[in-house]
C-alpha positions as CSV (number, residue, x, y, z in Angstrom):
1,M,-13.4,-1.0,17.5
2,A,-10.1,-1.9,19.2
3,F,-6.7,-1.0,18.0
4,W,-3.2,-2.0,19.1
5,S,-0.3,0.1,19.9
6,L,3.4,-0.3,20.5
7,S,5.5,1.7,22.9
8,S,8.9,1.6,24.5
9,S,7.3,-0.1,27.5
10,L,6.5,-3.2,25.3
11,P,9.7,-4.6,23.7
12,L,9.0,-6.1,20.3
13,L,10.4,-9.5,21.3
14,G,7.8,-9.6,24.1
15,L,5.1,-8.7,21.6
16,L,6.2,-11.6,19.3
17,S,6.1,-14.0,22.2
18,L,2.6,-12.8,22.9
19,L,1.7,-13.2,19.2
20,L,2.9,-16.8,19.2
21,S,0.7,-17.8,22.1
22,H,-2.3,-15.5,21.3
23,Q,-2.2,-14.4,17.7
24,T,-5.6,-12.9,17.9
25,S,-4.5,-10.4,20.5
26,L,-3.0,-8.3,17.6
27,I,-6.2,-8.5,15.6
28,T,-8.5,-5.5,15.5
29,T,-11.8,-6.7,16.7
30,T,-14.9,-5.9,14.6
31,N,-18.5,-7.1,14.4
32,A,-18.0,-8.5,11.0
33,I,-19.3,-12.1,10.6
34,V,-16.8,-14.6,9.4
35,Q,-18.2,-17.5,7.4
36,K,-16.4,-20.9,7.0
37,P,-15.0,-21.0,3.5
38,I,-16.5,-23.4,1.0
39,D,-14.0,-25.9,-0.4
40,Q,-12.8,-24.7,-3.8
41,P,-10.7,-26.6,-6.4
42,E,-7.0,-25.8,-6.1
43,V,-5.4,-23.6,-8.7
44,A,-2.4,-25.1,-10.5
45,N,1.0,-23.9,-9.3
46,G,2.6,-21.2,-11.3
47,P,6.2,-21.3,-12.6
48,V,8.8,-22.5,-10.2
49,G,10.0,-19.6,-8.0
50,S,7.1,-17.4,-8.8
51,D,4.8,-15.8,-6.2
52,F,1.6,-17.1,-7.8
53,S,1.8,-20.6,-6.5
54,V,-1.2,-22.0,-4.7
55,F,-2.5,-19.8,-1.8
56,R,-4.9,-21.0,1.0
57,E,-8.4,-19.9,0.6
58,A,-9.4,-17.0,2.9
59,P,-12.6,-17.1,5.0
60,A,-15.6,-15.2,3.6
61,F,-15.9,-12.1,5.6
62,R,-19.5,-10.7,6.0
63,N,-20.9,-7.4,7.0
64,G,-21.9,-6.6,10.5
65,E,-25.4,-5.5,11.5
66,T,-24.6,-1.8,11.4
67,C,-23.4,-1.7,7.8
68,G,-25.1,0.5,5.2
69,S,-26.2,-0.2,1.7
70,L,-23.9,-2.1,-0.6
71,A,-25.1,0.3,-3.3
72,T,-24.4,3.6,-1.6
73,D,-21.8,2.9,1.1
74,R,-19.0,1.5,-1.0
75,I,-15.3,1.9,0.0
76,H,-13.0,1.9,-3.0
77,V,-9.5,0.6,-2.7
78,A,-6.9,0.7,-5.5
79,M,-3.8,-1.5,-5.7
80,T,-1.4,-2.7,-8.4
81,L,-1.4,-6.3,-9.3
82,D,1.8,-8.1,-10.2
83,A,3.0,-11.7,-10.0
84,N,6.2,-10.6,-8.2
85,Y,4.3,-9.0,-5.3
86,L,1.2,-11.2,-5.3
87,R,2.0,-12.8,-2.0
88,G,2.1,-9.3,-0.4
89,T,-1.1,-8.4,-2.1
90,M,-2.8,-11.5,-0.7
91,A,-1.7,-10.6,2.8
92,A,-2.8,-7.0,2.4
93,L,-6.3,-8.1,1.2
94,L,-6.7,-10.5,4.1
95,S,-5.7,-7.9,6.6
96,I,-8.1,-5.3,5.2
97,L,-11.1,-7.7,5.1
98,Q,-10.4,-9.3,8.5
99,H,-10.3,-5.9,10.3
100,S,-13.2,-4.3,8.5
101,T,-16.6,-3.9,10.1
102,C,-18.2,-3.9,6.6
103,P,-16.0,-6.1,4.4
104,E,-18.7,-6.6,1.8
105,N,-18.8,-2.8,1.2
106,V,-15.1,-2.8,0.1
107,T,-14.5,-2.8,-3.7
108,F,-11.0,-3.3,-5.0
109,H,-9.6,-1.8,-8.2
110,F,-6.5,-3.6,-9.4
111,L,-4.2,-2.1,-12.0
112,W,-1.9,-4.5,-13.9
113,V,0.1,-4.3,-17.1
114,R,-1.1,-7.5,-18.7
115,H,-3.6,-10.3,-18.2
116,E,-1.9,-13.0,-16.2
117,H,-4.2,-16.0,-15.8
118,E,-2.4,-17.5,-12.8
119,V,-2.6,-14.2,-10.9
120,F,-6.3,-13.7,-11.7
121,S,-7.1,-17.3,-10.8
122,S,-5.2,-17.0,-7.6
123,I,-7.2,-14.0,-6.5
124,K,-10.5,-15.7,-7.5
125,S,-9.8,-18.9,-5.7
126,T,-8.3,-17.3,-2.6
127,F,-11.0,-14.7,-2.2
128,P,-14.1,-16.2,-3.9
129,Y,-16.4,-13.5,-2.6
130,L,-14.1,-10.5,-3.3
131,N,-15.6,-7.5,-5.0
132,F,-13.0,-6.4,-7.5
133,K,-12.3,-5.0,-10.9
134,V,-9.1,-5.2,-13.0
135,Y,-7.8,-2.5,-15.3
136,I,-5.0,-2.7,-17.9
137,F,-2.4,0.0,-17.4
138,D,-0.8,1.1,-20.7
139,V,2.9,1.1,-19.9
140,H,3.7,3.0,-23.1
141,R,2.1,6.1,-21.5
142,V,4.9,6.3,-18.9
143,R,7.8,4.2,-20.2
144,G,9.5,7.1,-21.9
145,L,9.2,9.3,-18.8
146,I,10.9,6.9,-16.3
147,S,14.4,7.8,-15.2
148,K,16.8,5.3,-13.7
149,S,16.6,5.5,-9.9
150,I,18.7,4.1,-7.0
151,R,16.8,0.8,-7.0
152,Q,15.7,-1.2,-10.0
153,A,12.3,-2.1,-8.6
154,L,11.4,1.5,-8.4
155,D,11.8,1.8,-12.2
156,Q,9.1,-0.6,-13.1
157,P,6.2,1.0,-15.1
158,L,3.6,-0.4,-12.7
159,N,5.2,1.6,-9.9
160,Y,3.9,4.7,-11.8
161,A,0.3,3.5,-12.3
162,R,-1.0,5.5,-9.4
163,I,-0.3,8.6,-11.4
164,Y,-3.0,7.5,-13.9
165,L,-5.4,6.0,-11.4
166,A,-8.0,8.8,-11.7
167,N,-8.1,8.3,-15.5
168,M,-8.5,4.6,-15.3
169,I,-11.3,3.9,-12.8
170,P,-15.0,4.7,-13.6
171,D,-16.1,8.3,-13.5
172,E,-18.7,7.5,-10.8
173,V,-15.9,6.7,-8.4
174,K,-15.2,10.0,-6.6
175,R,-12.8,8.9,-3.9
176,V,-10.4,6.0,-3.6
177,I,-7.8,4.8,-1.1
178,Y,-4.5,3.9,-2.8
179,L,-2.4,1.2,-1.1
180,D,0.9,-0.5,-1.8
181,S,1.1,-4.3,-1.8
182,D,3.7,-4.5,0.9
183,L,1.5,-3.6,3.9
184,V,-1.0,-5.0,6.3
185,M,-3.9,-3.1,7.9
186,V,-4.8,-3.8,11.6
187,D,-7.7,-1.4,11.9
188,D,-11.0,-0.8,10.2
189,I,-10.5,0.7,6.7
190,A,-13.7,2.6,7.1
191,K,-11.9,5.0,9.5
192,L,-9.4,5.9,6.8
193,W,-12.1,6.2,4.2
194,K,-14.0,8.8,6.2
195,V,-11.1,11.2,6.8
196,D,-12.0,14.8,5.9
197,L,-10.1,15.9,2.8
198,G,-11.5,19.4,3.0
199,D,-10.5,21.1,-0.3
200,K,-7.5,18.9,-0.8
201,V,-6.9,16.3,-3.5
202,L,-4.8,14.0,-1.3
203,A,-4.7,13.0,2.4
204,A,-1.8,11.0,3.9
205,P,0.4,11.0,7.0
206,E,2.9,13.9,6.8
207,Y,6.4,13.8,8.2
208,C,7.7,17.4,8.6
209,H,10.7,16.3,10.8
210,A,12.3,14.6,7.8
211,N,15.0,16.6,5.9
212,F,13.0,17.5,2.9
213,T,16.0,18.8,0.9
214,T,17.5,15.3,0.7
215,Y,14.8,14.1,-1.7
216,F,16.1,16.4,-4.5
217,T,19.5,16.9,-6.0
218,E,21.8,19.9,-5.9
219,T,20.8,20.5,-9.5
220,F,17.2,21.2,-8.3
221,W,18.0,23.4,-5.3
222,S,20.6,25.5,-7.2
223,D,18.3,26.2,-10.0
224,P,16.9,29.8,-9.9
225,Y,13.4,28.8,-10.7
226,M,12.6,25.2,-9.8
227,P,12.6,25.6,-5.9
228,R,9.9,28.3,-6.4
229,T,7.4,25.5,-6.9
230,F,7.2,25.3,-3.1
231,E,6.5,29.1,-2.6
232,G,3.5,29.7,-0.4
233,R,3.6,26.2,1.2
234,K,5.6,24.4,3.8
235,P,6.8,21.2,2.0
236,C,6.9,18.0,4.1
237,Y,7.6,14.4,3.1
238,F,4.7,12.0,2.7
239,N,4.7,8.4,1.5
240,T,2.7,7.7,-1.6
241,G,2.0,4.1,-0.7
242,V,-1.0,5.1,1.5
243,M,-3.1,7.9,0.1
244,V,-6.8,8.9,0.2
245,M,-7.5,10.5,-3.1
246,D,-10.3,12.7,-4.3
247,V,-10.1,11.4,-7.9
248,D,-12.8,13.8,-9.0
249,K,-10.7,16.9,-8.1
250,W,-7.7,15.1,-9.6
251,R,-9.4,14.8,-12.9
252,Q,-10.6,18.4,-12.8
253,G,-7.2,19.7,-12.0
254,N,-5.4,17.6,-14.6
255,Y,-2.9,16.5,-12.0
256,T,-1.7,13.6,-14.1
257,K,-0.1,16.1,-16.5
258,R,1.4,18.1,-13.6
259,V,3.2,15.0,-12.4
260,E,4.3,14.1,-15.9
261,D,5.7,17.6,-16.5
262,W,8.1,17.1,-13.5
263,M,9.1,13.7,-14.9
264,I,10.1,15.3,-18.1
265,V,12.2,17.8,-16.2
266,Q,13.8,14.8,-14.4
267,K,14.7,13.2,-17.7
268,Q,16.5,16.4,-18.7
269,K,18.3,17.5,-15.5
270,R,18.2,14.7,-12.9
271,I,16.6,16.5,-10.1
272,Y,15.9,13.5,-7.8
273,Q,17.2,10.0,-7.2
274,L,14.0,8.0,-6.3
275,G,11.2,6.7,-8.5
276,S,7.6,7.9,-8.6
277,M,7.5,9.6,-5.2
278,P,9.5,12.9,-5.8
279,P,7.2,14.2,-8.6
280,F,4.3,13.7,-6.2
281,L,6.2,15.8,-3.6
282,L,6.9,18.5,-6.2
283,V,3.1,18.8,-6.9
284,W,1.6,18.3,-3.5
285,A,4.2,18.6,-0.6
286,G,2.8,21.1,1.8
287,N,-0.6,21.0,0.1
288,I,-2.2,17.7,1.3
289,M,-4.5,17.0,4.2
290,P,-2.3,15.5,6.9
291,I,-3.8,12.5,8.8
292,D,-2.6,10.5,11.8
293,H,0.7,8.7,11.5
294,R,-1.0,5.5,12.7
295,W,-2.1,5.0,9.1
296,N,1.3,4.5,7.7
297,Q,4.0,2.9,9.9
298,H,6.3,2.9,6.9
299,G,10.0,2.1,6.3
300,L,9.7,-1.4,7.8
301,G,11.5,-2.8,4.7
302,G,14.6,-0.7,5.5
303,D,16.3,1.6,3.1
304,N,16.3,1.3,-0.6
305,I,19.9,0.1,-0.9
306,E,20.5,-2.6,1.8
307,G,17.0,-3.1,3.4
308,K,18.4,-3.4,6.9
309,C,16.0,-4.2,9.8
310,R,14.2,-1.3,11.4
311,S,12.1,-1.2,14.5
312,L,8.6,0.2,15.0
313,H,8.0,3.7,16.1
314,P,6.1,4.1,19.4
315,G,2.4,4.9,19.4
316,P,-0.8,3.5,18.0
317,I,-0.7,1.7,14.7
318,S,-3.4,1.0,12.2
319,L,-1.2,0.1,9.2
320,L,2.2,-1.5,8.9
321,H,4.1,-0.8,5.7
322,W,7.3,-2.6,4.5
323,S,8.4,0.2,2.2
324,G,12.1,-0.1,1.3
325,K,14.1,-2.9,-0.2
326,G,13.4,-5.7,2.3
327,K,10.1,-7.5,2.0
328,P,8.8,-9.7,4.8
329,W,7.9,-12.8,2.7
330,L,11.5,-12.9,1.3
331,R,13.2,-12.4,4.6
332,L,11.0,-15.0,6.3
333,D,11.6,-17.6,3.5
334,S,15.3,-17.0,3.8
335,R,15.1,-17.7,7.5
336,K,16.7,-14.3,8.1
337,P,13.6,-12.3,9.2
338,C,13.6,-9.0,11.0
339,S,11.5,-8.9,14.2
340,V,8.8,-6.8,12.5
341,D,8.4,-9.4,9.8
342,H,6.7,-11.7,12.3
343,L,3.8,-9.2,12.4
344,W,3.2,-9.8,8.7
345,A,3.4,-13.6,8.9
346,P,-0.1,-14.2,10.3
347,Y,-1.6,-12.8,7.1
348,D,0.5,-14.9,4.8
349,L,-1.8,-17.2,2.7
350,Y,1.0,-18.8,0.7
351,R,0.6,-22.6,1.0
352,S,4.3,-23.4,1.1
353,S,5.1,-20.9,3.9
354,R,6.3,-22.5,7.1
355,H,7.2,-19.6,9.4
356,S,8.6,-20.2,12.8
357,F,8.6,-17.6,15.6
358,E,11.7,-19.2,17.0
359,E,13.9,-18.3,14.1
């Protein structure tokens, strides 16, 4: 299995030039078999300006010779499903399947707030062979717990669905990889699936160099009791958009209620500014299994206010994540892309997209 890495010795503009002439040079090689897609009838366009207009059909990715049983060697991936982010979801799915040695072993669990026929049809027609299940997330469970944050998109109920994931998917699923919709994977997802969780509930890249105090308000830190939640652990920031979860331990420890309890405190005292991430930090920071940073090159969407361009960090990369305000499909369509957005473009299945690497 090959991977690709970026360092200061390879400027991004040079990388983009290489991508233009040899796009496959950035593709993780696998022994998966790619079958030519069968022609399918096109799905009618959705409402004007929506993201569920017609997508191109993806190839059918088949297992390599070394793959195990479809019954016993499943990889479970959970994502939210929403019309506004469907274009990102499609790119994420393509990247995961394309770089997987055993793509037929991957089962997707989609959480959405309502049945949207156009969204469902787009998934089916774009990935006819995809193994997936869809679950309705009851927004009433969380709506009264959401506090206004610094960015409206962070306040949407679906952004909190990951808190309830363990209670929504079947009991026989013991482990799941949760992924945001604004990312692409450039490595075999089986490597992430196999990380050792030890006795932990969550595994994710951990960033101990970040100033952890900034994620909470002065009201939190000045309280005589609340900061004690971190006693006995060294709290570090981790991004909740990429997590390996032991959902069995989650259920046994009733962690959904633990997160909800902090959201109730937030409603009363305003102890943080962001959306669903801070309550995760309050429950788990300093108590997760840290994994290699290659599995979440996050922040490519810039900050949560302006979404300014950011460059990649040096080192090997297995997953690129456009967390933050700026999304690559919007910046590419506006013809004002950041350099890193061109690394997302090869996975864009949107029929109307016409990206140019000379922009």
